[in-house]
C-alpha positions as CSV (number, residue, x, y, z in Angstrom):
1,M,-60.9,2.8,6.3
2,Y,-62.3,2.5,9.8
3,S,-65.7,1.7,8.2
4,S,-64.3,-1.7,7.1
5,F,-62.8,-2.4,10.5
6,Y,-66.0,-1.7,12.2
7,K,-68.2,-3.4,9.3
8,L,-70.1,-0.2,8.6
9,K,-71.7,0.4,5.2
10,A,-70.4,4.1,5.0
11,K,-68.7,6.7,7.0
12,P,-71.2,7.8,9.7
13,F,-69.8,11.1,10.8
14,Q,-69.0,13.0,7.5
15,L,-69.1,16.8,7.7
16,S,-71.0,17.4,4.4
17,P,-74.8,17.5,5.2
18,D,-76.5,14.3,3.8
19,P,-80.3,14.1,4.3
20,K,-80.1,10.5,5.0
21,F,-78.5,11.3,8.4
22,F,-81.1,13.8,9.4
23,F,-81.8,13.4,13.2
24,N,-85.2,14.6,14.1
25,S,-84.5,16.0,17.4
26,G,-87.0,18.1,19.3
27,V,-85.5,21.4,18.0
28,H,-84.9,20.2,14.5
29,K,-88.3,18.8,14.3
30,R,-89.9,22.1,15.2
31,A,-87.7,24.0,12.8
32,L,-88.6,21.7,9.9
33,S,-92.3,22.3,10.8
34,Y,-91.6,26.0,10.4
35,L,-90.0,25.5,7.1
36,R,-92.9,23.4,5.8
37,Y,-95.4,26.0,7.2
38,G,-93.5,28.8,5.3
39,L,-93.4,26.8,2.2
40,E,-97.2,26.3,2.3
41,Q,-97.7,30.0,2.7
42,G,-95.7,30.4,-0.5
43,E,-94.6,34.1,0.2
44,G,-92.3,36.3,2.2
45,F,-89.3,35.2,4.2
46,I,-88.6,32.3,6.4
47,V,-85.8,33.0,8.9
48,V,-83.8,30.2,10.5
49,T,-80.8,31.3,12.8
50,G,-78.4,29.3,14.8
51,A,-74.7,29.1,15.8
52,P,-72.3,27.5,13.3
53,G,-72.7,23.8,12.9
54,T,-76.2,23.5,14.6
55,G,-77.6,22.0,11.4
56,K,-79.2,24.8,9.3
57,T,-78.0,23.5,6.0
58,M,-79.1,20.0,6.9
59,L,-82.5,21.2,7.5
60,V,-82.8,22.7,4.2
61,K,-81.4,19.6,2.4
62,A,-84.0,17.6,4.4
63,L,-86.7,19.9,3.2
64,F,-85.5,19.7,-0.4
65,N,-85.9,16.0,-0.3
66,E,-89.6,16.6,0.2
67,L,-90.1,19.1,-2.6
68,D,-92.0,18.2,-5.7
69,S,-90.1,19.7,-8.7
70,R,-93.5,19.9,-10.5
71,E,-94.6,22.4,-7.9
72,V,-91.5,24.3,-6.7
73,V,-88.3,25.4,-8.4
74,A,-85.6,25.7,-5.8
75,G,-82.3,27.5,-5.9
76,Q,-79.6,27.9,-3.3
77,L,-77.2,30.7,-2.7
78,V,-74.3,30.7,-0.2
79,S,-73.8,34.4,0.6
80,T,-70.5,36.2,0.9
81,Q,-69.7,39.9,1.2
82,I,-71.3,41.1,-1.9
83,D,-72.9,44.1,-3.2
84,A,-76.6,44.5,-4.2
85,E,-76.0,44.0,-8.0
86,D,-73.9,41.1,-7.4
87,T,-76.7,39.6,-5.3
88,L,-78.9,39.8,-8.3
89,R,-76.3,38.1,-10.5
90,L,-75.8,35.3,-8.0
91,I,-79.6,34.7,-7.8
92,S,-79.7,34.6,-11.6
93,A,-76.9,32.2,-11.7
94,S,-78.5,29.9,-9.2
95,F,-81.6,29.5,-11.4
96,G,-79.4,29.0,-14.6
97,L,-80.1,32.6,-16.1
98,A,-77.6,34.8,-17.9
99,H,-75.8,36.9,-15.4
100,E,-72.4,38.2,-16.8
101,K,-71.9,41.6,-18.2
102,I,-75.7,42.5,-18.0
103,S,-77.1,45.6,-16.5
104,K,-79.2,45.6,-13.2
105,A,-82.4,46.4,-15.1
106,T,-81.8,43.5,-17.5
107,L,-81.1,41.1,-14.5
108,L,-84.4,42.2,-12.9
109,K,-86.3,41.8,-16.0
110,N,-84.9,38.3,-16.7
111,L,-85.8,37.2,-13.2
112,E,-89.3,38.5,-13.3
113,T,-89.8,36.7,-16.7
114,F,-88.5,33.5,-15.1
115,F,-90.7,33.8,-12.1
116,R,-93.8,34.4,-14.2
117,T,-93.1,31.7,-16.5
118,R,-92.8,29.2,-13.7
119,A,-96.0,30.6,-12.3
120,K,-97.8,30.0,-15.5
121,E,-96.5,26.4,-15.2
122,G,-98.2,26.1,-11.9
123,R,-94.8,26.3,-10.0
124,R,-93.4,28.6,-7.4
125,V,-89.8,29.8,-7.1
126,L,-87.9,29.3,-3.8
127,L,-84.5,30.7,-3.0
128,V,-82.5,29.5,-0.1
129,V,-79.8,31.9,1.2
130,D,-77.2,30.2,3.4
131,E,-74.8,32.3,5.5
132,A,-77.3,35.2,5.3
133,Q,-75.5,37.2,8.0
134,N,-73.0,38.1,5.3
135,L,-75.5,39.9,3.2
136,P,-75.3,43.7,3.2
137,L,-78.7,45.6,4.1
138,Q,-79.0,46.6,0.5
139,S,-78.9,43.0,-0.7
140,L,-81.8,42.2,1.7
141,E,-83.6,45.1,0.2
142,E,-83.2,43.6,-3.3
143,L,-84.6,40.3,-2.0
144,R,-87.6,42.2,-0.6
145,M,-88.2,43.9,-3.9
146,L,-88.0,40.5,-5.7
147,S,-90.8,39.3,-3.2
148,N,-93.1,41.9,-4.7
149,F,-93.4,40.0,-7.9
150,E,-96.9,38.6,-8.3
151,H,-99.0,36.5,-10.8
152,D,-102.8,36.4,-10.4
153,N,-102.5,38.2,-7.2
154,R,-100.2,35.6,-5.7
155,A,-96.5,35.9,-4.8
156,I,-94.4,34.0,-7.2
157,F,-91.0,34.2,-5.3
158,Q,-90.1,33.2,-1.8
159,S,-86.8,33.2,0.3
160,F,-85.5,31.1,3.1
161,L,-82.8,33.0,5.0
162,L,-80.3,30.9,7.0
163,G,-77.9,32.8,9.2
164,Q,-75.8,32.8,12.3
165,E,-77.0,34.4,15.6
166,E,-75.9,37.9,14.6
167,F,-78.5,37.7,11.7
168,R,-81.2,38.2,14.2
169,A,-79.7,41.6,15.2
170,T,-79.6,42.5,11.4
171,I,-83.4,41.7,10.9
172,N,-84.4,43.5,14.0
173,S,-82.4,46.7,13.1
174,P,-84.6,49.8,12.6
175,S,-83.8,50.0,8.8
176,M,-85.1,46.5,8.2
177,E,-88.8,47.2,9.1
178,Q,-90.0,46.6,5.6
179,V,-88.1,43.4,5.4
180,R,-89.5,42.2,8.9
181,Q,-93.0,42.9,7.5
182,R,-92.4,40.2,4.9
183,V,-91.1,37.6,7.4
184,T,-93.8,34.9,7.8
185,A,-91.9,32.8,10.4
186,T,-88.6,32.7,12.3
187,F,-86.8,30.0,14.3
188,H,-83.7,29.8,16.2
189,L,-81.7,26.4,16.4
190,N,-80.2,25.6,19.7
191,P,-77.6,22.8,20.3
192,L,-78.8,19.4,21.3
193,E,-79.2,18.4,24.9
194,F,-77.2,15.6,26.4
195,D,-79.8,12.8,25.9
196,E,-80.3,14.0,22.3
197,T,-76.5,14.0,21.7
198,K,-76.3,10.4,22.6
199,A,-79.3,9.6,20.5
200,Y,-77.8,11.6,17.6
201,I,-74.5,9.6,17.7
202,E,-76.4,6.3,17.8
203,H,-78.7,7.4,15.0
204,R,-75.8,8.2,12.7
205,L,-74.1,4.9,13.5
206,S,-77.3,2.9,13.1
207,T,-77.9,4.6,9.6
208,V,-74.7,2.8,8.3
209,G,-75.3,-0.5,9.9
210,W,-73.7,-0.3,13.4
211,N,-74.0,-3.4,15.4
212,K,-72.6,-2.0,18.8
213,D,-69.1,-2.2,17.4
214,P,-67.4,-0.1,18.7
215,E,-69.4,0.3,22.1
216,F,-69.5,3.8,23.4
217,T,-69.6,3.9,27.3
218,P,-71.8,6.2,29.2
219,E,-68.6,8.1,30.3
220,A,-67.6,8.5,26.7
221,F,-71.0,10.1,25.9
222,K,-70.6,12.4,28.7
223,E,-67.1,13.5,27.7
224,I,-68.3,14.0,24.0
225,F,-71.1,16.3,25.1
226,R,-68.7,18.2,27.5
227,F,-66.4,18.9,24.6
228,T,-69.0,19.6,21.8
229,Q,-71.9,21.2,23.9
230,G,-74.3,19.4,21.7
231,T,-73.2,21.1,18.4
232,P,-73.8,18.6,15.6
233,R,-70.9,19.5,13.5
234,K,-68.6,19.4,16.4
235,I,-70.0,15.9,17.4
236,N,-69.3,14.8,13.9
237,T,-65.7,16.0,13.9
238,L,-65.0,14.5,17.3
239,C,-66.7,11.1,16.7
240,D,-65.0,10.8,13.3
241,R,-61.6,11.2,15.1
242,L,-62.7,8.8,17.8
243,M,-63.6,6.1,15.2
244,L,-60.2,6.6,13.5
245,F,-58.5,6.4,16.8
246,G,-60.4,3.2,17.6
247,F,-59.3,1.8,14.3
248,L,-55.7,2.7,14.7
249,E,-55.7,1.2,18.3
250,E,-57.9,-1.7,17.4
251,L,-60.5,-0.8,20.1
252,H,-63.9,-2.3,20.2
253,K,-65.0,-0.1,23.1
254,I,-64.8,3.8,23.1
255,D,-64.4,4.8,26.7
256,K,-63.7,8.1,28.6
257,A,-59.9,7.5,28.3
258,A,-60.0,7.1,24.6
259,T,-62.3,10.1,24.3
260,T,-60.1,12.2,26.5
261,T,-57.0,11.3,24.4
262,V,-58.7,12.4,21.3
263,T,-60.1,15.7,22.8
264,S,-56.7,16.5,24.1
265,E,-55.2,16.0,20.7
266,M,-57.8,18.2,19.1
267,H,-56.8,20.9,21.7
268,K,-53.2,20.8,20.8
269,D,-52.4,22.0,17.2
270,A,-48.8,22.2,18.2
271,A,-48.2,21.4,21.7
272,P,-45.1,23.0,23.3
273,V,-42.4,20.6,24.1
274,K,-41.7,20.3,27.9
275,G,-38.6,18.1,27.6
276,S,-35.9,20.7,28.1
277,R,-36.9,21.3,31.8
278,A,-36.9,17.6,32.5
279,K,-33.5,17.2,30.7
280,G,-32.0,20.0,32.8
281,A,-33.3,18.3,36.0
282,V,-31.6,15.0,35.0
283,L,-28.3,16.8,34.2
284,G,-28.5,18.6,37.6
285,S,-29.1,15.2,39.3
286,V,-26.1,13.8,37.6
287,K,-23.9,16.6,38.4
288,A,-25.0,16.5,42.1
289,T,-24.4,12.8,42.3
290,V,-20.9,13.1,40.7
291,S,-20.1,15.9,43.2
292,S,-21.3,13.9,46.1
293,I,-19.1,10.9,45.3
294,S,-15.8,12.8,46.1
295,P,-15.3,16.4,46.6
296,E,-11.7,16.1,45.8
297,L,-11.1,14.8,42.3
298,T,-8.0,14.6,40.2
299,V,-7.9,16.5,36.9
300,Q,-8.4,13.3,35.0
301,E,-11.3,12.2,37.1
302,R,-13.0,15.6,36.6
303,L,-12.5,15.3,32.8
304,N,-14.0,11.8,32.9
305,N,-17.0,13.0,35.0
306,D,-17.5,15.9,32.6
307,D,-17.5,13.5,29.8
308,L,-20.1,11.4,31.5
309,I,-22.3,14.3,32.0
310,R,-22.0,15.3,28.4
311,R,-22.9,11.8,27.2
312,V,-25.9,11.7,29.5
313,G,-27.0,15.1,28.2
314,Q,-26.6,13.7,24.6
315,L,-28.6,10.6,25.5
316,E,-31.4,12.7,26.9
317,S,-31.5,14.9,23.8
318,T,-31.7,11.7,21.6
319,V,-34.5,10.3,23.6
320,D,-36.4,13.6,23.6
321,A,-35.9,13.9,19.8
322,L,-37.1,10.4,19.3
323,K,-40.3,11.1,21.4
324,K,-40.9,14.2,19.3
325,T,-40.5,12.3,16.1
326,L,-42.8,9.4,17.2
327,K,-45.5,11.9,18.3
328,K,-45.3,13.8,15.1
329,E,-45.4,10.7,12.9
330,R,-48.3,9.4,14.8
331,A,-50.2,12.7,14.4
332,L,-49.1,12.8,10.7
333,L,-50.5,9.3,10.1
334,R,-53.9,10.2,11.5
335,K,-54.0,13.3,9.5
336,A,-53.0,11.4,6.3
337,I,-55.7,8.8,7.0
338,L,-58.3,11.6,7.5
339,L,-57.1,13.4,4.4
340,H,-57.3,10.3,2.4
341,L,-60.8,9.5,3.5
342,E,-61.9,13.0,2.8
343,M,-60.4,13.1,-0.7
344,G,-62.1,9.7,-1.4
345,E,-65.5,11.2,-0.5
346,E,-64.8,14.4,-2.5
347,A,-63.9,12.1,-5.6
348,E,-67.0,10.0,-5.1
349,E,-69.2,13.1,-5.0
350,D,-67.6,14.4,-8.1
351,L,-68.3,11.1,-10.0
352,L,-71.9,11.2,-8.7
353,D,-72.3,14.9,-9.9
């Protein structure tokens, strides 16, 4: 929706990793070099760690774009809390092998046959395990055992392990000595620096035909960096909201005020209403004013004044309710537009699949 308003060819800040948006920052360039090096070695484990949203999955997708299917057969596994046998089943499933109601011995035999067949074709097998911090130690041992398979004295199975920061502690634990001996390279992804954050945003915008509309002010970039701390996924989320906000407000310049407004909204899931205290202050003021007019009032005058206070209170409640409704409707409108855009993207991906 905002893409049309800003004359963009596509949505620039989608959350799903798309290799065409890969930004070759200093840290990501080095990480990709490590992955390429590991791929050339053709054996063991390559370990890439980083905080959530730092771009681990994007790295792998960028690498996959470079792979020649005539040389490498690649599979991907997103790890959850699974036991060792289920790990073998998921690996088998990622390569299209039978995996249901099969014994562990049969699973291992089928995988070995698959690896050797690919080796005879002159191809290697690569498995990428995402969210590797969820793997139990026994599952890592199973992966190590698979790495023992050879053909003509060459390894025929290799794993890339992508995990969050705590995965480094797992790999360095005393019980993982044999796994560590199979690690050929490791790399830890850090968030982007301020200059890289600015360049990252402009890169994603330029990829979809951005022509400086909207313009981001230097203060806006500083506020984006302060809020996201250079984490790419957080940058995407915030900038997507900013673009939507700009569309709704018909802005052609994203400044600090607009950025602060959006970051404040993102901080508040359900902000507590502070109207009751203000309403009480207004009523107190009305009562004080009425009392100061004349301390000696007739019964009828007191009744009239009490009615006035009641009506002022009702008016304050009505205004307060209208403010709440307007705020909620505005937030719902933005959420509805975001949901509509996301559903549209998912539908498009399903059609492409």
